[in-house]
C-alpha positions as CSV (number, residue, x, y, z in Angstrom):
1,M,16.9,-4.2,23.1
2,P,16.0,-1.0,21.0
3,K,13.2,-1.1,18.8
4,K,14.7,-0.9,14.9
5,T,13.9,2.3,13.3
6,H,13.7,2.4,9.6
7,V,14.8,5.8,7.5
8,Y,12.1,6.4,5.0
9,S,13.0,8.6,2.5
10,P,10.8,12.3,2.1
11,Y,8.8,11.1,-0.8
12,A,7.5,8.1,0.8
13,R,6.7,9.6,4.2
14,D,4.9,12.5,1.8
15,A,2.8,10.1,-0.2
16,A,1.8,8.6,3.7
17,E,0.6,11.7,4.8
18,L,-1.0,12.5,1.7
19,L,-2.8,8.9,2.2
20,G,-3.7,10.0,5.5
21,R,-5.1,13.2,5.0
22,M,-7.2,12.1,2.3
23,I,-8.6,9.2,4.1
24,R,-9.6,11.6,6.6
25,A,-10.9,14.4,4.3
26,A,-13.2,11.2,3.4
27,R,-14.2,10.2,6.5
28,L,-15.4,13.6,7.2
29,E,-17.0,14.1,3.8
30,R,-18.9,11.2,4.4
31,N,-19.8,12.3,7.9
32,M,-18.5,9.3,9.8
33,T,-16.9,9.5,13.3
34,A,-13.6,7.8,13.8
35,G,-15.2,5.1,15.8
36,E,-17.6,3.9,12.9
37,L,-14.6,3.9,10.1
38,A,-12.3,2.0,12.9
39,E,-15.0,-0.6,13.8
40,R,-16.0,-0.8,9.8
41,A,-12.2,-1.7,8.9
42,G,-12.0,-3.4,11.5
43,V,-9.2,-1.9,13.3
44,S,-8.9,0.2,16.7
45,R,-9.3,3.9,16.8
46,P,-5.7,4.9,17.8
47,L,-4.7,3.2,14.7
48,L,-7.1,5.1,12.8
49,G,-5.7,8.0,14.1
50,R,-2.2,7.0,12.9
51,A,-3.3,6.2,9.7
52,E,-4.8,9.4,9.0
53,K,-1.5,11.4,10.3
54,G,0.3,9.2,7.6
55,D,2.4,6.9,10.2
56,M,4.7,4.7,8.5
57,G,4.0,2.0,10.8
58,V,0.4,1.6,9.8
59,S,0.3,-1.5,7.0
60,M,-0.6,-0.9,3.7
61,G,-3.5,-3.3,4.0
62,T,-4.9,-1.0,6.8
63,M,-4.5,1.6,4.6
64,F,-5.7,0.2,1.4
65,E,-8.6,-0.9,3.4
66,L,-9.3,2.4,5.0
67,A,-9.1,3.9,1.1
68,S,-11.5,1.4,-0.2
69,I,-14.1,1.7,2.4
70,L,-14.3,5.4,1.7
71,G,-14.4,5.2,-2.1
72,I,-10.8,7.0,-2.6
73,P,-9.3,5.6,-5.6
74,L,-5.6,4.5,-5.6
75,F,-4.9,3.0,-9.3
76,E,-8.0,2.6,-11.2
77,Q,-11.4,3.9,-9.7
78,D,-13.1,1.2,-12.2
79,T,-12.6,-2.4,-10.7
80,D,-12.9,-4.3,-14.1
81,R,-9.9,-2.1,-15.2
82,L,-8.0,-2.8,-12.0
83,T,-8.3,-6.6,-12.4
84,L,-7.4,-6.3,-16.0
85,R,-4.2,-4.0,-15.3
86,L,-3.4,-6.3,-12.4
87,E,-3.4,-9.3,-15.0
88,A,-1.7,-7.6,-17.1
89,E,1.4,-6.7,-14.5
90,R,0.9,-10.5,-13.4
91,R,1.9,-11.4,-17.0
92,A,5.0,-9.2,-17.0
93,G,6.3,-10.1,-14.0
94,A,6.3,-13.6,-14.6
95,L,8.0,-12.8,-18.0
96,L,10.4,-11.0,-15.9
97,R,10.9,-13.7,-13.6
98,K,11.6,-16.2,-16.7
99,R,14.7,-14.1,-18.5
100,A,15.5,-13.2,-14.9
101,F,16.6,-17.0,-14.3
102,A,17.5,-18.0,-17.8
103,G,20.8,-17.2,-17.8
104,S,21.7,-18.1,-13.8
105,Q,21.7,-21.6,-14.8
106,R,25.3,-21.2,-17.1
107,Q,28.0,-22.6,-15.4
108,V,30.2,-19.1,-14.0
109,D,33.8,-19.6,-15.2
110,D,35.6,-18.8,-12.4
111,D,39.3,-20.6,-13.1
112,F,41.6,-18.0,-13.3
């Protein structure tokens, strides 16, 4: 059975490539070898190579871990601000879910 392929938008592909290039540049700036970074992140060297090329098949967790190890800021540079922003988004998400499901309890009048 052939492997299922996913078509990504140009924006998503460009963003992945940009993050990969940022990871590679930060690794080289820190004089780290690919082997050193791969070992520290707990991934294989070939996977690191794919990540640095922006391969869309590399998990988001791996990309975020690599960025974190190298000190690449993705959202907030300050850990406290990141935590506060995450909590705010969690609260907003909880409110959105309550509003979304509040109306779904009504009986649908489908007697035409």
